[in-house]
C-alpha positions in Angstrom: -12.8 58.5 33.9 -12.1 56.2 29.9 -9.7 59.1 27.5 -12.9 59.8 26.2 -15.6 60.1 27.8 -16.8 62.8 29.8 -20.1 64.2 31.7 -21.0 67.2 30.4 -24.1 69.4 31.5 -26.2 71.4 29.0 -28.1 74.2 30.4 -31.1 75.7 27.4 -31.5 79.1 28.7 -34.1 81.4 27.2 -33.2 85.3 28.7 -34.9 87.2 31.7 -38.2 89.2 29.9 -37.3 92.2 31.6 -33.8 92.0 29.8 -32.5 93.4 26.7 -30.3 91.2 24.9 -27.0 93.2 26.2 -28.1 92.9 29.3 -28.5 89.1 29.4 -25.4 88.3 27.4 -23.5 90.8 29.8 -24.4 89.1 32.2 -23.8 85.3 31.9 -20.5 86.5 30.2 -19.3 88.2 33.1 -21.0 88.1 36.6 -22.6 84.4 36.0 -19.2 83.0 34.4 -16.7 83.9 37.0 -19.2 81.7 39.4 -19.7 79.5 37.0 -15.9 79.6 36.7 -15.8 78.1 40.9 -17.1 74.9 40.4 -14.6 72.3 41.9 -13.2 69.3 39.1 -15.0 71.4 36.0 -13.0 70.0 33.7 -13.9 72.7 30.7 -16.7 75.5 31.0 -18.3 76.8 27.6 -21.0 80.0 26.9 -22.5 79.7 23.3 -24.8 82.3 22.3 -27.3 81.7 20.0 -28.3 84.5 16.9 -31.5 85.4 17.4 -31.7 87.0 13.5 -30.6 83.8 12.6 -31.8 81.2 14.3 -35.2 82.9 15.1 -37.9 79.9 15.4 -35.8 78.8 18.5 -36.9 78.7 21.6 -33.4 79.9 23.7 -30.8 82.7 23.7 -27.9 79.6 24.7 -26.8 77.5 26.0 -23.9 76.9 28.5 -21.9 72.9 28.2 -19.6 72.3 31.2 -17.7 69.1 31.5 -16.7 66.3 34.4 -16.0 63.3 34.9 -18.4 62.4 36.5 -21.7 62.4 36.3 -20.7 61.6 40.4 -18.4 65.1 40.2 -20.5 66.8 38.5 -23.5 66.8 41.9 -20.3 67.3 44.1 -19.7 71.0 42.2 -23.5 72.2 42.2 -23.6 70.8 46.4 -20.4 72.8 47.1 -21.0 76.2 48.8 -19.4 78.0 45.1 -22.7 75.5 43.0 -25.7 77.5 45.3 -24.2 80.3 44.2 -23.8 79.3 40.8 -27.3 78.3 41.3 -29.2 81.4 43.4 -27.9 83.3 40.4 -30.2 81.7 37.9 -33.2 84.6 38.6 -30.7 87.0 38.2 -30.5 87.0 34.3 -32.5 83.6 32.8 -36.9 83.2 32.2 -35.7 79.6 31.9 -33.3 76.7 32.1 -33.6 73.0 30.2 -30.2 71.3 32.1 -29.5 67.7 29.9 -26.7 65.2 31.2 -25.1 63.9 27.9 -22.1 61.1 28.3 -19.6 63.4 25.1 -18.0 60.8 24.2 -14.7 62.2 22.6 -13.8 60.8 18.5 -11.5 63.3 17.5 
């Protein structure tokens, strides 16, 4: 791995329509986050909640960021037992997720 490049999976998330904003956030920040933190090989993890009153035009309620050393490490993590458990939890709080894979270039 280069010192200034990491592979990051961003997940743009829309909350499940049957959940209140509070229920959605509680599940993501507690139940789902605890499952995600178990992914093998993950270097960093962040959940970003979008404030709907400040950005009412955005169709997403938040996005996650998962950092890995390589695309292969990310794929292996998602295919692991922990990854399968994590992905199986998504329907419990997510209506739609748009996954992106990007190379993050650290500049500072």
